[in-house]
C-alpha positions in Angstrom: 24.3 55.1 180.5 27.8 56.3 180.5 28.3 59.6 182.1 30.7 62.0 180.5 33.5 62.9 182.9 35.3 66.2 182.6 38.9 65.8 182.8 40.7 68.7 184.6 43.5 68.7 182.1 41.1 69.5 179.3 40.6 73.1 180.3 38.7 75.2 177.7 40.6 77.8 175.7 40.3 81.3 176.9 38.2 83.5 174.7 38.8 87.2 174.0 35.8 88.0 176.2 37.2 86.0 179.1 40.6 87.8 178.8 38.8 91.2 178.8 36.9 90.1 181.9 39.8 88.8 183.6 41.8 92.1 183.0 38.7 94.2 183.8 38.7 95.9 180.4 35.4 96.6 178.6 35.0 96.4 174.9 34.2 100.1 175.0 37.3 101.2 176.9 39.4 99.2 174.5 37.7 100.9 171.5 38.2 104.3 173.0 41.8 103.5 173.7 42.3 102.3 170.1 40.6 105.4 168.7 42.6 107.9 170.8 45.9 106.4 169.8 44.9 106.3 166.1 43.9 109.9 166.3 47.3 110.8 167.9 49.2 108.8 165.4 47.3 110.4 162.5 47.9 113.9 163.9 51.7 113.0 164.1 51.9 111.8 160.5 49.9 114.9 159.2 52.1 117.2 161.3 55.3 115.7 159.9 54.1 116.4 156.4 52.9 119.9 157.0 56.0 121.0 159.1 58.0 123.8 157.6 61.7 123.4 157.2 64.2 126.1 158.1 63.6 128.1 154.9 59.8 128.3 155.7 58.4 126.2 153.0 56.4 123.1 153.6 57.4 119.6 152.4 54.7 119.8 149.7 56.0 123.1 148.4 59.6 121.8 148.3 58.3 118.8 146.1 56.5 121.2 143.8 59.5 123.4 143.5 61.7 120.4 142.6 59.3 119.3 140.0 59.1 122.8 138.5 62.9 122.8 138.3 63.1 119.5 136.6 60.2 120.3 134.1 61.8 123.6 132.9 63.9 121.7 130.3 65.3 124.9 128.6 66.1 126.5 132.0 64.3 129.9 131.1 62.4 130.0 134.4 59.0 129.1 132.9 57.2 126.0 132.2 55.7 126.7 128.8 55.1 125.3 125.4 58.7 124.9 124.5 59.2 122.6 127.5 56.1 120.7 126.6 57.4 120.3 123.1 60.7 118.9 124.4 59.0 116.4 126.5 56.8 115.2 123.8 59.7 114.9 121.3 61.5 112.9 124.0 58.7 110.6 124.7 59.9 106.9 124.9 63.5 107.9 124.8 66.0 106.5 127.3 68.4 108.8 129.2 66.7 111.9 128.1 66.8 115.3 129.8 63.0 115.1 129.9 63.0 112.2 132.4 61.4 114.0 135.3 61.1 111.1 137.7 64.6 109.7 136.9 63.6 106.1 136.0 65.6 106.1 132.9 62.8 106.6 130.2 60.4 109.3 129.3 56.9 107.9 129.7 53.4 108.7 131.0 54.7 109.3 134.6 56.9 112.1 133.3 54.1 113.5 131.2 51.8 113.5 134.3 54.4 115.1 136.6 54.9 117.8 133.9 51.2 118.4 133.6 50.9 118.9 137.3 53.3 121.8 137.2 52.4 123.1 133.7 48.9 123.8 134.7 49.9 126.0 137.7 
């Protein structure tokens, strides 16, 4: 019988468990590390969206105010039936004053944005 000789130049590849053992990390400590940094990152993202600007309004409030300004087509300070009528008459038109999102055509996106501020 031929015996199988192990050649020293055919070293086996390191598995992730071998690397963890070599660096004295446990899978649990790596998981805790990942969760802590994921939590910190999530908090930072949330905080950046919730921060107030110098005028005291949140980013979300700024967006809503901008939408309300754009959806008030007749500039009377109210989002009402006359604005809705103008939007519906302008539906599918290009380069219309009812194009809230600015993509060049009045479509479902504009209607949806309008309904968001019309209902408030």
